[in-house]
C-alpha positions in Angstrom: -0.1 0.0 -0.1 1.2 3.6 -0.7 2.3 5.6 2.2 0.3 8.6 2.5 0.9 11.9 4.4 -0.2 12.3 8.0 -3.2 14.6 8.5 -1.5 17.5 10.3 -2.4 21.1 10.1 0.4 21.7 7.9 -0.7 18.8 5.6 -4.3 20.3 5.6 -2.8 23.7 4.8 -0.9 22.4 2.0 -4.0 20.5 0.6 -5.9 23.7 1.0 -3.6 25.7 -1.1 -3.5 23.0 -3.8 -7.3 23.0 -4.1 -7.4 26.8 -4.1 -4.9 26.9 -7.1 -7.0 24.7 -9.2 -10.4 26.6 -8.2 -11.8 23.6 -6.3 -14.2 24.3 -3.3 -12.4 22.8 -0.1 -14.8 20.5 1.2 -14.2 18.4 4.3 -13.7 15.4 2.1 -11.6 16.9 -0.4 -9.4 18.6 2.3 -8.8 15.2 3.9 -7.9 13.5 0.7 -5.7 16.3 -0.6 -3.9 16.4 2.7 -3.4 12.5 2.3 -2.1 12.8 -1.3 0.2 15.9 -1.1 0.1 17.2 2.3 3.9 16.3 2.8 4.9 17.6 -0.6 5.9 14.1 -1.7 4.8 12.7 -5.1 2.9 9.4 -4.9 0.9 6.9 -6.9 -2.5 6.4 -5.3 -5.4 3.9 -6.0 -8.8 4.9 -4.8 -9.0 1.9 -2.6 -5.7 2.7 -1.2 -6.7 6.3 -0.5 -10.0 5.0 1.1 -8.2 2.6 3.4 -5.7 5.5 4.4 -8.6 7.7 5.3 -10.4 4.9 7.2 -7.1 4.4 9.2 -7.1 7.9 10.3 -10.8 7.7 11.2 -11.8 9.9 8.6 -15.4 9.4 7.4 -15.4 9.2 3.6 -17.1 6.6 1.4 -15.4 4.9 -1.5 -17.7 6.6 -4.0 -16.8 9.9 -2.6 -13.1 9.0 -3.0 -13.6 8.0 -6.6 -15.6 11.3 -7.4 -13.1 13.4 -5.7 -10.2 11.9 -7.5 -12.1 12.5 -10.8 -12.5 16.1 -9.6 -8.8 16.3 -9.0 -7.9 14.9 -12.4 -10.5 17.2 -14.1 -9.0 20.1 -12.5 -5.4 19.1 -13.7 -4.3 18.2 -10.1 -3.7 14.5 -10.8 -3.0 12.3 -13.9 -4.8 8.9 -14.2 -2.5 6.0 -15.3 -4.5 3.0 -16.2 -2.9 -0.4 -16.2 -4.6 -3.4 -17.9 -7.7 -1.4 -18.8 -9.0 -1.8 -15.3 -6.7 -0.7 -12.7 -6.2 2.9 -12.1 -3.5 4.7 -10.4 -3.7 8.4 -9.6 -0.1 10.3 -9.8 0.6 13.6 -8.2 3.4 14.3 -10.3 2.0 16.2 -13.4 5.3 16.3 -15.3 6.0 14.0 -18.1 7.7 10.8 -17.1 7.5 7.2 -17.6 6.4 4.6 -15.0 7.3 1.0 -14.0 4.5 -1.4 -13.2 5.4 -4.3 -10.9 3.4 -7.2 -11.8 4.1 -9.2 -8.7 3.0 -6.4 -6.2 0.7 -4.4 -8.6 2.8 -1.3 -7.7 3.4 1.7 -9.9 6.6 3.7 -9.4 8.3 6.3 -11.3 10.9 5.3 -14.0 14.0 7.6 -14.6 12.7 10.5 -16.9 16.2 11.0 -18.5 16.4 7.3 -19.5 13.3 7.4 -21.9 13.8 8.9 -25.3 10.8 9.1 -27.6 11.9 10.3 -31.2 8.8 10.3 -33.0 5.0 9.7 -32.7 2.4 8.7 -35.2 0.4 11.7 -36.6 -2.9 11.8 -35.0 -5.8 11.4 -37.3 -7.6 14.2 -39.0 -9.6 16.2 -36.4 -7.7 14.9 -33.2 -4.5 15.9 -31.3 -2.1 14.0 -29.1 -3.0 15.2 -25.6 -0.5 12.8 -23.6 1.8 9.7 -24.2 1.7 7.4 -21.1 4.6 4.9 -20.8 4.2 2.1 -18.5 6.9 -0.5 -18.5 5.9 -3.9 -16.9 8.4 -5.7 -14.7 8.4 -9.1 -13.2 11.0 -9.9 -10.5 13.4 -12.8 -11.4 
């Protein structure tokens, strides 16, 4: 499970500023989840289930549906990037810069891969009437 920030007043303040910068209303649930995600200033890859469990461990009352809805709102506001693995498992990345990921198949963990090691020289042209918005690179790993 991803380690999340503690719910200190500093973490809550950091989360509040993060929400304000994106123009999001600071509801109790949003503040709690923002503080857990970015309250310590560290980047992380969170799942909705992991964030839900982290909130529950801290006796924060938030439903799993609210976690999903809040993560969607954070993505829509440009605060998080959703990385989908296998078309079903979603991770939410707080690092909005372009970078590749390692997906560890044995632990279902998503981690950052070195940015400087990836070189994409050319992409196919987008079909007429479309534009490339992002390129997600997920490198699947298996321990040997």
